[in-house]
PyMOL Python script that loads the backbone (N, CA, C, O; Angstrom):
from pymol import cmd

cmd.read_pdbstr("""\
ATOM      1  N   MET A   1      10.057  11.190  -8.007  1.00  0.00           N
ATOM      2  CA  MET A   1       9.213  10.989  -6.852  1.00  0.00           C
ATOM      3  C   MET A   1       9.807  11.767  -5.686  1.00  0.00           C
ATOM      4  O   MET A   1      11.024  11.788  -5.499  1.00  0.00           O
ATOM      5  N   ASP A   2       8.967  12.387  -4.924  1.00  0.00           N
ATOM      6  CA  ASP A   2       9.386  13.176  -3.777  1.00  0.00           C
ATOM      7  C   ASP A   2      10.072  12.284  -2.744  1.00  0.00           C
ATOM      8  O   ASP A   2       9.674  11.136  -2.550  1.00  0.00           O
ATOM      9  N   ALA A   3      11.107  12.814  -2.079  1.00  0.00           N
ATOM     10  CA  ALA A   3      11.861  12.024  -1.101  1.00  0.00           C
ATOM     11  C   ALA A   3      10.981  11.617   0.075  1.00  0.00           C
ATOM     12  O   ALA A   3      11.113  10.505   0.587  1.00  0.00           O
ATOM     13  N   SER A   4      10.088  12.498   0.510  1.00  0.00           N
ATOM     14  CA  SER A   4       9.217  12.140   1.631  1.00  0.00           C
ATOM     15  C   SER A   4       8.203  11.073   1.226  1.00  0.00           C
ATOM     16  O   SER A   4       7.791  10.257   2.050  1.00  0.00           O
ATOM     17  N   LEU A   5       7.803  11.084  -0.044  1.00  0.00           N
ATOM     18  CA  LEU A   5       6.888  10.052  -0.529  1.00  0.00           C
ATOM     19  C   LEU A   5       7.591   8.697  -0.568  1.00  0.00           C
ATOM     20  O   LEU A   5       6.996   7.677  -0.220  1.00  0.00           O
ATOM     21  N   LYS A   6       8.856   8.684  -0.991  1.00  0.00           N
ATOM     22  CA  LYS A   6       9.636   7.445  -0.979  1.00  0.00           C
ATOM     23  C   LYS A   6       9.800   6.920   0.439  1.00  0.00           C
ATOM     24  O   LYS A   6       9.704   5.715   0.675  1.00  0.00           O
ATOM     25  N   ALA A   7      10.045   7.821   1.381  1.00  0.00           N
ATOM     26  CA  ALA A   7      10.208   7.400   2.774  1.00  0.00           C
ATOM     27  C   ALA A   7       8.931   6.777   3.309  1.00  0.00           C
ATOM     28  O   ALA A   7       8.979   5.843   4.109  1.00  0.00           O
ATOM     29  N   ARG A   8       7.800   7.284   2.875  1.00  0.00           N
ATOM     30  CA  ARG A   8       6.532   6.730   3.354  1.00  0.00           C
ATOM     31  C   ARG A   8       6.239   5.363   2.741  1.00  0.00           C
ATOM     32  O   ARG A   8       5.692   4.487   3.410  1.00  0.00           O
ATOM     33  N   ILE A   9       6.597   5.180   1.482  1.00  0.00           N
ATOM     34  CA  ILE A   9       6.219   3.952   0.784  1.00  0.00           C
ATOM     35  C   ILE A   9       7.213   2.821   1.027  1.00  0.00           C
ATOM     36  O   ILE A   9       6.801   1.693   1.301  1.00  0.00           O
ATOM     37  N   PHE A  10       8.503   3.097   0.933  1.00  0.00           N
ATOM     38  CA  PHE A  10       9.502   2.033   0.919  1.00  0.00           C
ATOM     39  C   PHE A  10      10.189   1.796   2.256  1.00  0.00           C
ATOM     40  O   PHE A  10      10.988   0.867   2.372  1.00  0.00           O
ATOM     41  N   ARG A  11       9.903   2.605   3.263  1.00  0.00           N
ATOM     42  CA  ARG A  11      10.499   2.372   4.577  1.00  0.00           C
ATOM     43  C   ARG A  11       9.404   2.096   5.583  1.00  0.00           C
ATOM     44  O   ARG A  11       8.249   2.464   5.370  1.00  0.00           O
ATOM     45  N   THR A  12       9.761   1.455   6.668  1.00  0.00           N
ATOM     46  CA  THR A  12       8.778   1.150   7.705  1.00  0.00           C
ATOM     47  C   THR A  12       8.829   2.161   8.835  1.00  0.00           C
ATOM     48  O   THR A  12       8.390   1.870   9.948  1.00  0.00           O
ATOM     49  N   ASP A  13       9.362   3.351   8.561  1.00  0.00           N
ATOM     50  CA  ASP A  13       9.484   4.400   9.561  1.00  0.00           C
ATOM     51  C   ASP A  13       8.144   5.124   9.695  1.00  0.00           C
ATOM     52  O   ASP A  13       7.734   5.850   8.789  1.00  0.00           O
ATOM     53  N   LEU A  14       7.468   4.927  10.818  1.00  0.00           N
ATOM     54  CA  LEU A  14       6.166   5.557  11.008  1.00  0.00           C
ATOM     55  C   LEU A  14       6.275   7.055  11.251  1.00  0.00           C
ATOM     56  O   LEU A  14       5.290   7.778  11.103  1.00  0.00           O
ATOM     57  N   SER A  15       7.465   7.531  11.623  1.00  0.00           N
ATOM     58  CA  SER A  15       7.608   8.969  11.876  1.00  0.00           C
ATOM     59  C   SER A  15       7.572   9.779  10.580  1.00  0.00           C
ATOM     60  O   SER A  15       7.397  10.996  10.631  1.00  0.00           O
ATOM     61  N   ALA A  16       7.730   9.143   9.430  1.00  0.00           N
ATOM     62  CA  ALA A  16       7.641   9.850   8.147  1.00  0.00           C
ATOM     63  C   ALA A  16       6.194  10.196   7.803  1.00  0.00           C
ATOM     64  O   ALA A  16       5.940  11.083   6.989  1.00  0.00           O
ATOM     65  N   TRP A  17       5.260   9.503   8.416  1.00  0.00           N
ATOM     66  CA  TRP A  17       3.844   9.724   8.129  1.00  0.00           C
ATOM     67  C   TRP A  17       3.293  10.794   9.065  1.00  0.00           C
ATOM     68  O   TRP A  17       3.694  10.872  10.226  1.00  0.00           O
ATOM     69  N   ASN A  18       2.380  11.613   8.568  1.00  0.00           N
ATOM     70  CA  ASN A  18       1.687  12.586   9.412  1.00  0.00           C
ATOM     71  C   ASN A  18       0.669  11.885  10.304  1.00  0.00           C
ATOM     72  O   ASN A  18       0.457  12.290  11.447  1.00  0.00           O
ATOM     73  N   ASN A  19       0.047  10.847   9.788  1.00  0.00           N
ATOM     74  CA  ASN A  19      -0.924  10.073  10.544  1.00  0.00           C
ATOM     75  C   ASN A  19      -0.514   8.606  10.458  1.00  0.00           C
ATOM     76  O   ASN A  19      -0.681   7.972   9.416  1.00  0.00           O
ATOM     77  N   LYS A  20       0.023   8.066  11.550  1.00  0.00           N
ATOM     78  CA  LYS A  20       0.542   6.692  11.531  1.00  0.00           C
ATOM     79  C   LYS A  20      -0.564   5.651  11.391  1.00  0.00           C
ATOM     80  O   LYS A  20      -0.280   4.500  11.061  1.00  0.00           O
ATOM     81  N   TRP A  21      -1.807   6.027  11.635  1.00  0.00           N
ATOM     82  CA  TRP A  21      -2.900   5.064  11.549  1.00  0.00           C
ATOM     83  C   TRP A  21      -3.183   4.644  10.117  1.00  0.00           C
ATOM     84  O   TRP A  21      -3.794   3.601   9.883  1.00  0.00           O
ATOM     85  N   TYR A  22      -2.741   5.456   9.151  1.00  0.00           N
ATOM     86  CA  TYR A  22      -2.861   5.043   7.753  1.00  0.00           C
ATOM     87  C   TYR A  22      -2.129   3.729   7.513  1.00  0.00           C
ATOM     88  O   TYR A  22      -2.636   2.846   6.822  1.00  0.00           O
ATOM     89  N   VAL A  23      -0.946   3.604   8.082  1.00  0.00           N
ATOM     90  CA  VAL A  23      -0.134   2.399   7.880  1.00  0.00           C
ATOM     91  C   VAL A  23      -0.667   1.250   8.718  1.00  0.00           C
ATOM     92  O   VAL A  23      -0.761   0.118   8.244  1.00  0.00           O
ATOM     93  N   ILE A  24      -1.014   1.539   9.961  1.00  0.00           N
ATOM     94  CA  ILE A  24      -1.437   0.484  10.886  1.00  0.00           C
ATOM     95  C   ILE A  24      -2.725  -0.185  10.407  1.00  0.00           C
ATOM     96  O   ILE A  24      -2.853  -1.407  10.491  1.00  0.00           O
ATOM     97  N   PHE A  25      -3.668   0.591   9.913  1.00  0.00           N
ATOM     98  CA  PHE A  25      -4.925   0.011   9.445  1.00  0.00           C
ATOM     99  C   PHE A  25      -4.961  -0.203   7.934  1.00  0.00           C
ATOM    100  O   PHE A  25      -5.606  -1.135   7.455  1.00  0.00           O
ATOM    101  N   GLY A  26      -4.278   0.647   7.185  1.00  0.00           N
ATOM    102  CA  GLY A  26      -4.341   0.571   5.727  1.00  0.00           C
ATOM    103  C   GLY A  26      -3.680  -0.662   5.147  1.00  0.00           C
ATOM    104  O   GLY A  26      -4.252  -1.323   4.281  1.00  0.00           O
ATOM    105  N   SER A  27      -2.485  -0.980   5.612  1.00  0.00           N
ATOM    106  CA  SER A  27      -1.747  -2.119   5.039  1.00  0.00           C
ATOM    107  C   SER A  27      -2.481  -3.448   5.192  1.00  0.00           C
ATOM    108  O   SER A  27      -2.614  -4.169   4.203  1.00  0.00           O
ATOM    109  N   PRO A  28      -2.968  -3.810   6.390  1.00  0.00           N
ATOM    110  CA  PRO A  28      -3.701  -5.082   6.490  1.00  0.00           C
ATOM    111  C   PRO A  28      -4.998  -5.104   5.682  1.00  0.00           C
ATOM    112  O   PRO A  28      -5.376  -6.139   5.133  1.00  0.00           O
ATOM    113  N   ILE A  29      -5.672  -3.962   5.612  1.00  0.00           N
ATOM    114  CA  ILE A  29      -6.915  -3.919   4.836  1.00  0.00           C
ATOM    115  C   ILE A  29      -6.622  -4.122   3.357  1.00  0.00           C
ATOM    116  O   ILE A  29      -7.320  -4.878   2.681  1.00  0.00           O
ATOM    117  N   PHE A  30      -5.578  -3.441   2.845  1.00  0.00           N
ATOM    118  CA  PHE A  30      -5.221  -3.619   1.439  1.00  0.00           C
ATOM    119  C   PHE A  30      -4.705  -5.031   1.171  1.00  0.00           C
ATOM    120  O   PHE A  30      -4.948  -5.577   0.095  1.00  0.00           O
ATOM    121  N   ALA A  31      -4.002  -5.628   2.122  1.00  0.00           N
ATOM    122  CA  ALA A  31      -3.540  -7.007   1.949  1.00  0.00           C
ATOM    123  C   ALA A  31      -4.729  -7.965   1.871  1.00  0.00           C
ATOM    124  O   ALA A  31      -4.736  -8.879   1.046  1.00  0.00           O
ATOM    125  N   ALA A  32      -5.728  -7.761   2.722  1.00  0.00           N
ATOM    126  CA  ALA A  32      -6.917  -8.617   2.697  1.00  0.00           C
ATOM    127  C   ALA A  32      -7.674  -8.465   1.380  1.00  0.00           C
ATOM    128  O   ALA A  32      -8.150  -9.451   0.817  1.00  0.00           O
ATOM    129  N   ILE A  33      -7.785  -7.237   0.893  1.00  0.00           N
ATOM    130  CA  ILE A  33      -8.446  -7.014  -0.399  1.00  0.00           C
ATOM    131  C   ILE A  33      -7.669  -7.705  -1.515  1.00  0.00           C
ATOM    132  O   ILE A  33      -8.263  -8.312  -2.406  1.00  0.00           O
ATOM    133  N   GLY A  34      -6.342  -7.612  -1.464  1.00  0.00           N
ATOM    134  CA  GLY A  34      -5.516  -8.253  -2.484  1.00  0.00           C
ATOM    135  C   GLY A  34      -5.633  -9.764  -2.476  1.00  0.00           C
ATOM    136  O   GLY A  34      -5.714 -10.389  -3.534  1.00  0.00           O
ATOM    137  N   VAL A  35      -5.642 -10.359  -1.286  1.00  0.00           N
ATOM    138  CA  VAL A  35      -5.794 -11.817  -1.196  1.00  0.00           C
ATOM    139  C   VAL A  35      -7.165 -12.231  -1.714  1.00  0.00           C
ATOM    140  O   VAL A  35      -7.288 -13.229  -2.425  1.00  0.00           O
ATOM    141  N   LEU A  36      -8.186 -11.474  -1.363  1.00  0.00           N
ATOM    142  CA  LEU A  36      -9.531 -11.781  -1.852  1.00  0.00           C
ATOM    143  C   LEU A  36      -9.593 -11.708  -3.376  1.00  0.00           C
ATOM    144  O   LEU A  36     -10.145 -12.600  -4.020  1.00  0.00           O
ATOM    145  N   LEU A  37      -9.031 -10.654  -3.950  1.00  0.00           N
ATOM    146  CA  LEU A  37      -9.004 -10.547  -5.414  1.00  0.00           C
ATOM    147  C   LEU A  37      -8.168 -11.661  -6.037  1.00  0.00           C
ATOM    148  O   LEU A  37      -8.526 -12.194  -7.087  1.00  0.00           O
ATOM    149  N   GLY A  38      -7.062 -12.009  -5.397  1.00  0.00           N
ATOM    150  CA  GLY A  38      -6.219 -13.088  -5.909  1.00  0.00           C
ATOM    151  C   GLY A  38      -6.925 -14.430  -5.905  1.00  0.00           C
ATOM    152  O   GLY A  38      -6.799 -15.207  -6.852  1.00  0.00           O
ATOM    153  N   TRP A  39      -7.671 -14.706  -4.838  1.00  0.00           N
ATOM    154  CA  TRP A  39      -8.403 -15.972  -4.783  1.00  0.00           C
ATOM    155  C   TRP A  39      -9.545 -15.992  -5.796  1.00  0.00           C
ATOM    156  O   TRP A  39      -9.841 -17.029  -6.388  1.00  0.00           O
ATOM    157  N   LEU A  40     -10.183 -14.835  -5.989  1.00  0.00           N
ATOM    158  CA  LEU A  40     -11.283 -14.783  -6.962  1.00  0.00           C
ATOM    159  C   LEU A  40     -10.790 -14.965  -8.394  1.00  0.00           C
ATOM    160  O   LEU A  40     -11.364 -15.737  -9.162  1.00  0.00           O
ATOM    161  N   PHE A  41      -9.715 -14.246  -8.750  1.00  0.00           N
ATOM    162  CA  PHE A  41      -9.214 -14.311 -10.120  1.00  0.00           C
ATOM    163  C   PHE A  41      -8.205 -15.429 -10.333  1.00  0.00           C
ATOM    164  O   PHE A  41      -7.961 -15.819 -11.474  1.00  0.00           O
ATOM    165  N   GLY A  42      -7.619 -15.949  -9.273  1.00  0.00           N
ATOM    166  CA  GLY A  42      -6.610 -16.996  -9.407  1.00  0.00           C
ATOM    167  C   GLY A  42      -7.164 -18.282  -9.980  1.00  0.00           C
ATOM    168  O   GLY A  42      -6.487 -18.965 -10.748  1.00  0.00           O
ATOM    169  N   GLY A  43      -8.379 -18.615  -9.616  1.00  0.00           N
ATOM    170  CA  GLY A  43      -9.002 -19.824 -10.146  1.00  0.00           C
ATOM    171  C   GLY A  43      -9.276 -19.742 -11.633  1.00  0.00           C
ATOM    172  O   GLY A  43      -9.307 -20.761 -12.323  1.00  0.00           O
ATOM    173  N   HIS A  44      -9.476 -18.535 -12.125  1.00  0.00           N
ATOM    174  CA  HIS A  44      -9.721 -18.352 -13.557  1.00  0.00           C
ATOM    175  C   HIS A  44      -8.424 -18.269 -14.350  1.00  0.00           C
ATOM    176  O   HIS A  44      -8.387 -18.623 -15.528  1.00  0.00           O
ATOM    177  N   LEU A  45      -7.360 -17.801 -13.701  1.00  0.00           N
ATOM    178  CA  LEU A  45      -6.094 -17.620 -14.409  1.00  0.00           C
ATOM    179  C   LEU A  45      -5.228 -18.873 -14.400  1.00  0.00           C
ATOM    180  O   LEU A  45      -4.503 -19.136 -15.359  1.00  0.00           O
ATOM    181  N   PHE A  46      -5.303 -19.647 -13.319  1.00  0.00           N
ATOM    182  CA  PHE A  46      -4.462 -20.840 -13.182  1.00  0.00           C
ATOM    183  C   PHE A  46      -5.315 -22.021 -12.763  1.00  0.00           C
ATOM    184  O   PHE A  46      -6.317 -21.870 -12.065  1.00  0.00           O
ATOM    185  N   SER A  47      -4.898 -23.195 -13.201  1.00  0.00           N
ATOM    186  CA  SER A  47      -5.637 -24.395 -12.818  1.00  0.00           C
ATOM    187  C   SER A  47      -4.962 -25.138 -11.673  1.00  0.00           C
ATOM    188  O   SER A  47      -5.564 -26.043 -11.093  1.00  0.00           O
ATOM    189  N   SER A  48      -3.726 -24.778 -11.333  1.00  0.00           N
ATOM    190  CA  SER A  48      -3.026 -25.476 -10.254  1.00  0.00           C
ATOM    191  C   SER A  48      -3.163 -24.704  -8.946  1.00  0.00           C
ATOM    192  O   SER A  48      -3.358 -23.488  -8.946  1.00  0.00           O
ATOM    193  N   GLU A  49      -3.058 -25.421  -7.841  1.00  0.00           N
ATOM    194  CA  GLU A  49      -3.132 -24.789  -6.523  1.00  0.00           C
ATOM    195  C   GLU A  49      -1.971 -23.837  -6.293  1.00  0.00           C
ATOM    196  O   GLU A  49      -2.142 -22.774  -5.697  1.00  0.00           O
ATOM    197  N   LEU A  50      -0.796 -24.215  -6.763  1.00  0.00           N
ATOM    198  CA  LEU A  50       0.371 -23.352  -6.605  1.00  0.00           C
ATOM    199  C   LEU A  50       0.178 -22.038  -7.359  1.00  0.00           C
ATOM    200  O   LEU A  50       0.548 -20.974  -6.863  1.00  0.00           O
ATOM    201  N   GLY A  51      -0.387 -22.111  -8.531  1.00  0.00           N
ATOM    202  CA  GLY A  51      -0.652 -20.898  -9.307  1.00  0.00           C
ATOM    203  C   GLY A  51      -1.636 -19.973  -8.613  1.00  0.00           C
ATOM    204  O   GLY A  51      -1.473 -18.753  -8.641  1.00  0.00           O
ATOM    205  N   VAL A  52      -2.657 -20.551  -7.988  1.00  0.00           N
ATOM    206  CA  VAL A  52      -3.645 -19.750  -7.267  1.00  0.00           C
ATOM    207  C   VAL A  52      -2.996 -19.057  -6.073  1.00  0.00           C
ATOM    208  O   VAL A  52      -3.259 -17.881  -5.823  1.00  0.00           O
ATOM    209  N   VAL A  53      -2.152 -19.775  -5.336  1.00  0.00           N
ATOM    210  CA  VAL A  53      -1.465 -19.189  -4.181  1.00  0.00           C
ATOM    211  C   VAL A  53      -0.504 -18.096  -4.630  1.00  0.00           C
ATOM    212  O   VAL A  53      -0.423 -17.045  -3.993  1.00  0.00           O
ATOM    213  N   LEU A  54       0.219 -18.328  -5.712  1.00  0.00           N
ATOM    214  CA  LEU A  54       1.155 -17.320  -6.208  1.00  0.00           C
ATOM    215  C   LEU A  54       0.434 -16.068  -6.695  1.00  0.00           C
ATOM    216  O   LEU A  54       0.887 -14.954  -6.433  1.00  0.00           O
ATOM    217  N   ILE A  55      -0.666 -16.235  -7.390  1.00  0.00           N
ATOM    218  CA  ILE A  55      -1.389 -15.066  -7.885  1.00  0.00           C
ATOM    219  C   ILE A  55      -2.044 -14.313  -6.726  1.00  0.00           C
ATOM    220  O   ILE A  55      -2.140 -13.087  -6.771  1.00  0.00           O
ATOM    221  N   ALA A  56      -2.494 -15.024  -5.693  1.00  0.00           N
ATOM    222  CA  ALA A  56      -3.049 -14.350  -4.513  1.00  0.00           C
ATOM    223  C   ALA A  56      -1.970 -13.545  -3.798  1.00  0.00           C
ATOM    224  O   ALA A  56      -2.227 -12.433  -3.337  1.00  0.00           O
ATOM    225  N   SER A  57      -0.771 -14.098  -3.703  1.00  0.00           N
ATOM    226  CA  SER A  57       0.344 -13.371  -3.086  1.00  0.00           C
ATOM    227  C   SER A  57       0.727 -12.149  -3.912  1.00  0.00           C
ATOM    228  O   SER A  57       1.015 -11.087  -3.361  1.00  0.00           O
ATOM    229  N   LEU A  58       0.730 -12.300  -5.221  1.00  0.00           N
ATOM    230  CA  LEU A  58       1.049 -11.178  -6.101  1.00  0.00           C
ATOM    231  C   LEU A  58       0.013 -10.064  -5.969  1.00  0.00           C
ATOM    232  O   LEU A  58       0.364  -8.886  -5.890  1.00  0.00           O
ATOM    233  N   PHE A  59      -1.258 -10.442  -5.948  1.00  0.00           N
ATOM    234  CA  PHE A  59      -2.316  -9.454  -5.789  1.00  0.00           C
ATOM    235  C   PHE A  59      -2.215  -8.766  -4.432  1.00  0.00           C
ATOM    236  O   PHE A  59      -2.423  -7.556  -4.341  1.00  0.00           O
ATOM    237  N   ALA A  60      -1.900  -9.515  -3.375  1.00  0.00           N
ATOM    238  CA  ALA A  60      -1.765  -8.916  -2.041  1.00  0.00           C
ATOM    239  C   ALA A  60      -0.639  -7.894  -2.022  1.00  0.00           C
ATOM    240  O   ALA A  60      -0.813  -6.788  -1.510  1.00  0.00           O
ATOM    241  N   GLY A  61       0.501  -8.249  -2.568  1.00  0.00           N
ATOM    242  CA  GLY A  61       1.624  -7.312  -2.608  1.00  0.00           C
ATOM    243  C   GLY A  61       1.325  -6.084  -3.444  1.00  0.00           C
ATOM    244  O   GLY A  61       1.683  -4.966  -3.072  1.00  0.00           O
ATOM    245  N   ALA A  62       0.670  -6.292  -4.572  1.00  0.00           N
ATOM    246  CA  ALA A  62       0.360  -5.162  -5.459  1.00  0.00           C
ATOM    247  C   ALA A  62      -0.649  -4.211  -4.825  1.00  0.00           C
ATOM    248  O   ALA A  62      -0.500  -2.994  -4.926  1.00  0.00           O
ATOM    249  N   THR A  63      -1.672  -4.755  -4.174  1.00  0.00           N
ATOM    250  CA  THR A  63      -2.667  -3.870  -3.566  1.00  0.00           C
ATOM    251  C   THR A  63      -2.100  -3.129  -2.366  1.00  0.00           C
ATOM    252  O   THR A  63      -2.479  -1.983  -2.123  1.00  0.00           O
ATOM    253  N   VAL A  64      -1.203  -3.749  -1.610  1.00  0.00           N
ATOM    254  CA  VAL A  64      -0.563  -3.044  -0.496  1.00  0.00           C
ATOM    255  C   VAL A  64       0.298  -1.905  -1.029  1.00  0.00           C
ATOM    256  O   VAL A  64       0.259  -0.799  -0.490  1.00  0.00           O
ATOM    257  N   LEU A  65       1.069  -2.158  -2.073  1.00  0.00           N
ATOM    258  CA  LEU A  65       1.922  -1.116  -2.647  1.00  0.00           C
ATOM    259  C   LEU A  65       1.090   0.020  -3.243  1.00  0.00           C
ATOM    260  O   LEU A  65       1.372   1.191  -2.992  1.00  0.00           O
ATOM    261  N   ILE A  66       0.086  -0.313  -4.015  1.00  0.00           N
ATOM    262  CA  ILE A  66      -0.757   0.719  -4.630  1.00  0.00           C
ATOM    263  C   ILE A  66      -1.561   1.465  -3.563  1.00  0.00           C
ATOM    264  O   ILE A  66      -1.669   2.691  -3.605  1.00  0.00           O
ATOM    265  N   GLY A  67      -2.118   0.730  -2.619  1.00  0.00           N
ATOM    266  CA  GLY A  67      -2.911   1.368  -1.565  1.00  0.00           C
ATOM    267  C   GLY A  67      -2.086   2.283  -0.683  1.00  0.00           C
ATOM    268  O   GLY A  67      -2.526   3.383  -0.349  1.00  0.00           O
ATOM    269  N   ASN A  68      -0.892   1.843  -0.298  1.00  0.00           N
ATOM    270  CA  ASN A  68      -0.039   2.696   0.523  1.00  0.00           C
ATOM    271  C   ASN A  68       0.460   3.898  -0.258  1.00  0.00           C
ATOM    272  O   ASN A  68       0.681   4.957   0.328  1.00  0.00           O
ATOM    273  N   THR A  69       0.644   3.764  -1.563  1.00  0.00           N
ATOM    274  CA  THR A  69       1.020   4.914  -2.382  1.00  0.00           C
ATOM    275  C   THR A  69      -0.096   5.950  -2.384  1.00  0.00           C
ATOM    276  O   THR A  69       0.163   7.145  -2.244  1.00  0.00           O
ATOM    277  N   VAL A  70      -1.324   5.502  -2.541  1.00  0.00           N
ATOM    278  CA  VAL A  70      -2.461   6.425  -2.505  1.00  0.00           C
ATOM    279  C   VAL A  70      -2.565   7.084  -1.129  1.00  0.00           C
ATOM    280  O   VAL A  70      -2.793   8.290  -1.036  1.00  0.00           O
ATOM    281  N   LEU A  71      -2.399   6.302  -0.063  1.00  0.00           N
ATOM    282  CA  LEU A  71      -2.450   6.874   1.280  1.00  0.00           C
ATOM    283  C   LEU A  71      -1.306   7.847   1.524  1.00  0.00           C
ATOM    284  O   LEU A  71      -1.487   8.849   2.215  1.00  0.00           O
ATOM    285  N   ALA A  72      -0.130   7.570   0.967  1.00  0.00           N
ATOM    286  CA  ALA A  72       1.012   8.480   1.130  1.00  0.00           C
ATOM    287  C   ALA A  72       0.761   9.800   0.420  1.00  0.00           C
ATOM    288  O   ALA A  72       1.133  10.859   0.925  1.00  0.00           O
ATOM    289  N   VAL A  73       0.135   9.744  -0.744  1.00  0.00           N
ATOM    290  CA  VAL A  73      -0.198  10.982  -1.455  1.00  0.00           C
ATOM    291  C   VAL A  73      -1.235  11.778  -0.663  1.00  0.00           C
ATOM    292  O   VAL A  73      -1.131  12.999  -0.549  1.00  0.00           O
ATOM    293  N   ILE A  74      -2.225  11.089  -0.122  1.00  0.00           N
ATOM    294  CA  ILE A  74      -3.230  11.767   0.700  1.00  0.00           C
ATOM    295  C   ILE A  74      -2.584  12.348   1.952  1.00  0.00           C
ATOM    296  O   ILE A  74      -2.906  13.465   2.357  1.00  0.00           O
ATOM    297  N   ASP A  75      -1.682  11.601   2.560  1.00  0.00           N
ATOM    298  CA  ASP A  75      -1.040  12.031   3.802  1.00  0.00           C
ATOM    299  C   ASP A  75      -0.101  13.209   3.584  1.00  0.00           C
ATOM    300  O   ASP A  75       0.125  13.990   4.507  1.00  0.00           O
ATOM    301  N   SER A  76       0.445  13.351   2.396  1.00  0.00           N
ATOM    302  CA  SER A  76       1.387  14.441   2.140  1.00  0.00           C
ATOM    303  C   SER A  76       0.680  15.772   1.916  1.00  0.00           C
ATOM    304  O   SER A  76       1.335  16.815   1.894  1.00  0.00           O
ATOM    305  N   ARG A  77      -0.619  15.762   1.753  1.00  0.00           N
ATOM    306  CA  ARG A  77      -1.366  17.016   1.530  1.00  0.00           C
ATOM    307  C   ARG A  77      -1.773  17.650   2.816  1.00  0.00           C
ATOM    308  O   ARG A  77      -2.406  18.706   2.810  1.00  0.00           O
TER     309      ARG A  77
END
""", "prot")
cmd.dss("prot")
cmd.show_as("cartoon", "prot")
cmd.util.cbc("prot")
cmd.orient("prot")
């Protein structure tokens, strides 16, 4: 993985990004999408409330990571 791509994904340094608005608007939007997907699929995957909350948190983290990776690739071009 490119060093600048790692800096964009794993650090909170906005100066690594060409357009800082990707992070400011992208991360909360991807987190909201992840929570929504987690709540939708969590009820089908788990029957306990704790399981639903955990799967929603997992989906939120995964969508933020995947979404910011896609934005970092777009930003590096």
